[in-house]
C-alpha positions in Angstrom: 18.3 -15.2 -13.2 17.3 -16.0 -16.7 19.9 -18.0 -18.7 21.7 -16.2 -21.6 20.8 -19.0 -24.0 17.1 -18.8 -23.0 17.1 -15.0 -23.2 18.4 -15.1 -26.8 16.1 -17.8 -27.8 13.1 -16.1 -26.2 14.0 -12.8 -27.7 14.4 -14.2 -31.2 11.2 -16.4 -31.0 9.3 -13.6 -29.4 10.2 -11.2 -32.2 9.0 -13.7 -34.8 5.8 -14.6 -32.9 4.9 -11.1 -31.8 1.4 -11.6 -33.2 0.8 -14.9 -31.5 -1.0 -14.4 -28.2 -0.4 -16.9 -25.3 -3.3 -19.0 -24.1 -4.3 -18.1 -20.5 -6.4 -19.2 -17.3 -6.9 -18.3 -12.7 -8.2 -19.6 -8.9 -7.2 -19.4 -5.0 -4.3 -20.2 -1.9 -3.0 -21.2 1.5 -0.3 -19.6 3.7 2.0 -21.9 5.6 2.8 -20.5 9.0 6.5 -19.7 9.6 8.5 -18.2 12.4 11.3 -15.8 11.6 12.5 -13.7 14.4 15.9 -12.1 13.9 17.4 -13.7 10.7 20.3 -11.5 9.8 21.9 -8.0 9.7 19.3 -5.2 9.4 19.3 -3.0 6.4 17.2 0.1 5.6 14.6 -0.3 2.9 13.2 2.3 0.4 9.8 1.0 -0.8 8.4 3.3 -3.5 4.8 2.7 -4.6 4.3 1.8 -8.3 1.0 2.1 -10.2 -0.5 -0.8 -12.1 -0.4 1.4 -15.3 1.8 4.5 -15.3 0.0 5.9 -18.3 -3.5 5.3 -17.0 -4.2 5.9 -13.3 -7.7 4.7 -13.8 -6.7 1.1 -14.5 -7.2 -0.9 -11.3 -7.4 -4.5 -12.5 -6.2 -6.9 -15.1 -9.4 -8.8 -15.9 -10.7 -10.3 -12.6 -7.3 -9.6 -10.9 -7.6 -6.4 -8.8 -4.4 -4.6 -8.2 -3.7 -4.5 -4.5 -0.5 -2.3 -4.5 3.0 -2.6 -5.6 6.5 -1.5 -4.6 9.9 -0.8 -6.1 12.4 -1.9 -3.4 15.9 -0.6 -2.9 18.4 -0.1 -0.1 21.1 2.5 0.5 22.7 0.3 3.0 24.0 -2.5 0.8 24.9 -3.2 -2.8 23.7 -6.9 -2.5 19.9 -6.3 -2.5 19.6 -7.5 -6.1 18.7 -10.7 -8.0 15.8 -11.7 -5.8 14.6 -15.0 -7.3 11.7 -16.4 -5.2 9.8 -15.7 -2.0 7.6 -17.3 0.7 5.2 -15.7 3.2 5.5 -16.3 6.9 3.6 -15.3 10.1 2.6 -11.8 10.9 3.0 -10.5 7.3 6.6 -11.7 7.0 8.3 -12.3 3.7 11.5 -14.3 3.0 13.4 -14.4 -0.3 16.6 -15.7 -1.8 19.0 -14.1 -4.3 21.2 -15.1 -7.2 24.2 -14.2 -5.1 23.5 -16.7 -2.3 21.8 -14.3 0.2 18.6 -14.6 2.1 16.3 -11.6 2.6 13.5 -11.0 5.1 11.1 -8.1 5.7 7.6 -7.2 6.9 4.8 -6.4 4.6 3.0 -3.2 5.5 -0.8 -3.3 4.6 -3.3 -0.5 5.0 -6.7 -0.8 6.5 -8.1 -2.3 3.3 -5.3 -4.9 3.0 -3.5 -3.1 0.2 0.3 -3.4 0.0 1.8 0.0 0.9 5.2 -0.6 2.4 8.0 -2.9 3.4 10.0 -2.7 6.7 12.4 -4.5 9.0 14.8 -5.6 6.2 17.4 -8.1 6.9 20.0 -9.6 4.6 22.5 -12.3 5.4 24.4 -15.1 3.5 23.0 -18.5 2.9 25.3 -21.1 4.7 27.0 -23.9 2.9 27.6 -27.4 4.3 30.9 -26.1 5.9 29.0 -23.4 7.8 30.5 -20.6 5.7 28.8 -18.3 3.2 28.5 -19.5 -0.4 31.4 -18.5 -2.7 30.7 -16.9 -6.1 27.9 -17.4 -8.6 28.6 -21.1 -9.2 27.8 -21.9 -5.5 25.4 -19.1 -4.7 22.9 -18.9 -7.6 19.7 -19.7 -5.6 16.5 -19.7 -7.7 13.7 -21.4 -5.8 12.5 -21.3 -2.1 9.8 -23.1 -0.3 8.8 -24.1 3.3 7.8 -27.6 4.2 5.1 -28.3 6.8 7.9 -29.2 9.2 9.1 -25.5 8.9 12.2 -26.5 7.1 13.1 -24.5 4.0 14.2 -26.0 0.6 16.3 -24.0 -1.7 17.0 -25.0 -5.3 20.2 -23.8 -7.1 21.4 -23.6 -10.7 24.9 -23.8 -12.2 25.8 -26.3 -9.4 22.3 -27.9 -9.7 21.2 -29.0 -6.2 18.4 -28.7 -3.6 19.5 -27.9 0.0 17.4 -28.4 3.0 17.6 -25.9 5.9 16.3 -26.4 9.4 15.1 -23.1 11.1 15.7 -22.5 14.8 13.4 -20.8 17.3 15.5 -17.6 16.7 14.8 -17.8 13.0 18.4 -18.7 12.1 18.9 -21.3 9.4 21.1 -24.3 10.0 23.8 -25.7 7.8 22.1 -27.4 4.9 21.5 -31.1 4.2 21.1 -32.4 0.6 17.5 -33.1 -0.5 16.6 -35.2 -3.6 16.6 -33.5 -7.0 15.5 -34.7 -10.4 17.8 -37.1 -12.1 18.4 -35.1 -15.2 21.1 -32.9 -16.7 20.2 -29.2 -16.6 22.0 -26.5 -18.8 24.5 -24.4 -16.8 22.2 -21.4 -16.3 18.8 -22.9 -16.8 18.1 -25.1 -13.8 15.4 -25.6 -11.1 13.7 -22.3 -11.2 10.5 -23.4 -9.4 10.0 -25.3 -6.2 7.0 -25.6 -3.8 6.0 -27.8 -0.9 3.1 -30.0 -2.0 1.4 -31.4 1.1 -1.4 -32.9 -1.0 1.1 -35.7 -1.9 2.5 -36.1 1.7 4.2 -33.9 4.4 7.7 -34.4 2.8 6.5 -33.9 -0.8 7.5 -31.0 -3.1 7.2 -30.0 -6.7 10.2 -29.0 -8.8 10.2 -27.2 -12.2 12.9 -26.5 -14.7 13.1 -23.3 -16.8 12.0 -25.2 -19.9 8.8 -26.4 -18.2 9.7 -29.9 -17.2 8.3 -30.8 -13.8 8.8 -33.5 -11.0 7.2 -34.7 -7.9 9.8 -35.2 -5.2 9.9 -36.4 -1.6 12.6 -36.2 1.0 12.1 -40.0 1.5 12.3 -41.1 -2.1 13.4 -40.1 -5.7 11.8 -37.5 -7.9 9.3 -38.7 -10.5 8.4 -36.8 -13.8 4.9 -35.3 -14.0 3.2 -33.4 -16.8 5.3 -30.4 -18.1 4.1 -26.9 -17.2 4.4 -24.8 -20.4 1.9 -22.4 -22.0 1.0 -23.1 -25.6 3.3 -20.2 -26.7 6.7 -21.8 -26.4 8.4 -18.4 -25.8 7.5 -18.6 -22.1 10.0 -19.9 -19.5 8.9 -21.4 -16.2 10.1 -19.4 -13.2 7.9 -20.2 -10.1 5.5 -22.5 -8.3 3.1 -22.0 -5.5 0.7 -24.7 -4.2 -2.7 -23.8 -2.8 -6.1 -25.2 -1.9 -5.2 -28.9 -1.7 -4.0 -30.2 -5.0 -4.1 -26.9 -7.0 -0.9 -25.2 -8.2 0.0 -21.7 -9.5 2.8 -21.6 -12.0 4.7 -18.4 -12.9 6.0 -17.9 -16.4 8.1 -15.1 -17.9 9.1 -14.1 -21.5 11.3 -11.4 -23.1 11.9 -10.0 -26.5 13.4 -6.6 -27.6 10.1 -5.4 -28.9 7.8 -6.1 -26.1 10.2 -6.4 -23.3 9.4 -8.5 -20.2 6.0 -10.2 -19.8 4.6 -12.5 -17.2 1.7 -14.8 -16.6 0.4 -16.8 -13.6 -1.6 -19.9 -14.5 -3.8 -21.7 -12.0 -4.1 -25.5 -12.4 -6.5 -27.8 -10.4 -4.1 -30.8 -10.3 -0.6 -30.8 -11.7 -0.4 -34.5 -11.2 -3.0 -35.3 -13.8 -1.8 -36.5 -17.3 -0.9 -33.8 -19.7 -4.0 -34.3 -21.8 -6.1 -33.4 -18.8 -4.2 -30.4 -17.7 -6.1 -27.1 -18.1 -5.8 -23.7 -16.4 -8.6 -22.6 -14.2 -7.6 -18.9 -14.7 -4.6 -16.8 -15.8 -3.2 -13.4 -14.7 -1.5 -11.9 -17.7 1.0 -9.0 -17.4 1.6 -7.5 -20.8 1.1 -4.3 -22.7 1.1 -1.0 -20.7 0.9 -2.5 -17.2 3.9 -2.5 -14.9 6.0 -5.6 -15.6 9.6 -6.9 -15.2 11.5 -10.2 -14.9 9.1 -11.9 -12.4 10.6 -15.0 -10.9 8.8 -15.4 -7.5 5.2 -16.1 -6.7 3.5 -16.5 -3.3 -0.2 -16.9 -2.4 -2.2 -15.8 0.7 -5.7 -15.2 1.9 -6.8 -11.8 0.7 -9.6 -9.6 1.9 -13.2 -10.7 1.6 -12.4 -14.2 0.6 -10.1 -13.2 -2.3 -6.8 -15.0 -3.2 -3.8 -12.7 -2.7 -1.0 -13.1 -5.3 2.5 -11.7 -4.6 4.9 -11.4 -7.5 8.6 -10.7 -7.0 11.0 -9.6 -9.8 14.7 -10.3 -10.3 16.5 -7.2 -11.5 19.5 -9.3 -12.8 21.9 -7.7 -10.4 20.7 -4.1 -10.9 20.6 -4.4 -14.7 19.7 -1.2 -16.6 15.9 -0.7 -17.0 15.1 -3.5 -14.5 13.9 -3.1 -10.9 13.1 -5.2 -7.8 9.3 -5.1 -7.8 6.9 -6.6 -5.4 3.3 -6.5 -6.8 0.1 -7.7 -5.2 -3.2 -8.8 -6.9 -6.5 -10.1 -5.4 -8.5 -12.6 -7.3 -12.1 -13.6 -6.5 -13.5 -16.5 -8.6 -16.9 -15.9 -10.3 -19.9 -17.4 -8.6 -20.5 -21.0 -9.6 -22.9 -21.4 -12.5 -26.1 -23.3 -11.9 -26.2 -26.7 -13.6 -28.4 -26.7 -16.7 -31.8 -28.3 -16.2 -32.0 -31.9 -17.0 -33.7 -32.7 -20.3 -37.3 -34.0 -19.9 -37.5 -37.9 -20.1 -38.2 -39.3 -23.5 -41.5 -41.0 -24.0 -41.3 -44.6 -24.8 -42.6 -45.6 -28.2 -45.3 -48.2 -28.1 
């Protein structure tokens, strides 16, 4: 959930800088296998398709990012299916997510014959456990913001307010254990602006993971050692807040950013970086998916990547409706991105003739 201080700052700054366009960039992914079976009480789901552009049905892409379907997700069985903050993909088109109220959600993606997202089934919602084996109590304990899966199958969940990272083992039945504490950055976060982004980062070791704060600060962490600062992940336009990470293709990283102001409403962008461990001066985006203007958009806080059809990279974006806030929805959008073919190297210049 976006912090109130950040929302006010972003809204004010966005109003003043409405004419300043952010600097974008895009690339590809990897899906880590998972194994959920039965993970909690079943709930019925209503997954209503949403267009890319409600005012123009002919729009099917944003630049080179082809729209692959989107859903507005609700449930008549519970009042707690709100505030979804991050997601991961699991085996057999599975999805897992965590919420601002300390719940975990799982479901199955329904894809058509062309691989487009058309539905969501097998919904389950249950409380995250605390170290005492009980559900988390209130917003201070339960405000989960980031979710990832380590190569071991363990899940890491980052929280704000009570800023911490917890490590959950997952049994053969899909149940999550009581958590253990995992290393977190040695810094002081604002109350409601904490570790929004987290992703396993196997390129740096099997126990490595990247952590990002809402203001763009970033760290490389390991279960076996302390967290180390790396280059911050912030677009050139400072009105954007960092809200998600997804590692892919070896060293590469996708970063999700969102912004809000009363004039333009919610906006989002996904930036693809070849190596987040490079110095800041060498950081550049390979490509950017920008959601602004008339396209469907909301408070996107979760990003996950998978292999799409025909060699494309599938991007899933999940929005946090801030507890069912007016004019906000829980959206799951899918895009497919195929990089342009590599350009041939320019011919070498002819050798210079030596002067006699």
